[in-house]
N, C-alpha and C positions, 0 to 999 in steps of 0.2 A: 715235361707238366709247367702250365700256366696258370696263374691264378684270373680268373672272366671275375670281371667286375657284375655286382648283386643286382640284380634285373627288378630288385623291390625298392631299391635307393636310387635308382638310374645311375649305379657306376660311382657313387660316392659313400666313403668307408660308414658316418652316422646318418641319419632322417633325416630332413631337413628340423629347422626348430618351430616352423607351424605346422609340420603333422604332430609333435610330441602333444603327450596331454592335458594338459598345464602350462601356462607362461613361467609363472610363479617357482624360483628353483626354493623358495624355502615351504615351496606346499606338501605336505605330510603325501608319501606316499601310500596307498591304496596296497596293503599285504593280504594275500588268504588267509582266511581265518584259524588252515588247517594245511598245513605244511608238508601234513606226512612223517613226519616227525616219530621217535618212538617219544615215552616221557622220561624226564631226565629221572636219573637213577641219584637217588640220597644210601649213606653212607646207612647202615644197621647195626646195632648193637649184639654183638656173639651172646650166645645163648651160652649160661652161667649157671652155678647154684642159683639158690632162689632167695629174696632176702639181703642180696648181695651186690652191689655195683659194679659196675662197666666200670673200666677206668674210658673216659671221651674226649678226647681222641687219647691213642696208646704213646704213652715217654717216649718209647722210642721203638722202631722198627729190627725188629728181630735181627740181629746178625754187621747193624749199625751203629760202630758209637758214639755217643749224645756227644754232640760239642756245646761248648759253650756261647749263649751270646754275642754277639753282639750286639756295639752302639757305641755309645757317649764315655766312657769313664765320666761315676761320680762326679760333682762340679764339688772341689774340698775350700774354693773359698781367695780369699785376697788375704795376704797374713794382716792383720793388724797392726806387728811390728812395723810394716815396710809401712803400710799410712802411716804411723807418728813419726818415722826416723824423716821421711820426705815432709813432713806439716814442723817439724824441728828444725830442717835446714832451713827454708821456707822463709820460717821465724828469728832465722838469721841474718837474712839479710834487714828487717828491722830492729832485731835484738842482739844482740852477739852473742846471747851469752850459750843458748838457742844449738846454735850449728856444731863444734864440737859434738854436746849431746846426741846430733840426727846421725854424723859421721859414725858414731861410736851404736847407734840404733841401727842405724843402715848395714853395717858387716854382720852385724847382729844377725839382723835378717837377712840377708843372703845364706848364710850358714845354715838358719833355720828353712827358709823354700828350697833347698837342694837337698835336705834331709827329710819332707817331710811332702815336698811333693805340691806346695802352697801352690795358688799366683801369688805376683808379686815381687818377684826378682829384680826387675825392671824399676819397678819406685827405688826399691831398697839402692842400687843401683845408681840411680840419678839422685839420691838422697847421699849417696856417699859424694856422689859427684861433685853438688852443689855443698854440701857441710865443709867439704873440704877447701873449695875456693873461697867460700868465707873465710873457714881457719885460718888457712894460709893470709888471707887478705886484712886478719885481725892480728898476726904473726907479725908482717910487715910494718905495718901504723905504729906497732906500737915500736918494734924497733927502731923506724923513720923517729917517732918520740922521742925517741931516751937518744940519738945520736944528735939529734939536736939541741935538746938538752947536755949535752956535753958539748958540743963546742959552743952554745953562750956562755955555758958557763966559765970555759977560759981567756974572755975576752972580759 
């Protein structure tokens, strides 16, 4: 069996554009007012005792367990202790005293974020690293000064 070309379009698959009703591709289409479809069906409430409202929609279909809704977990916020630790460690660049405090607060904040599930573990880790480097620098500077004083006192 062979496919015969459609004589209506002269052997082409589609009619030529010249015979289309409108050359504007964005022109609205003329749909029939009555397509012969039945009217849409809407859910109705089941009859029940008078005076008692019926639940709509039903809580769950019978025979199916109800599952928890999916979505994002509640936002617990960022740990304030982690923010404070990072601020103290950063202030250690200007004034030496807060850097060790930032290390201590950072370790406490890391434990808190693991325990409570709050955000801020990365902030606390950064505070421990920055504060630890500054504290180590301070300790090395003090040792350097002690060695220099000891060397200059012997001459």
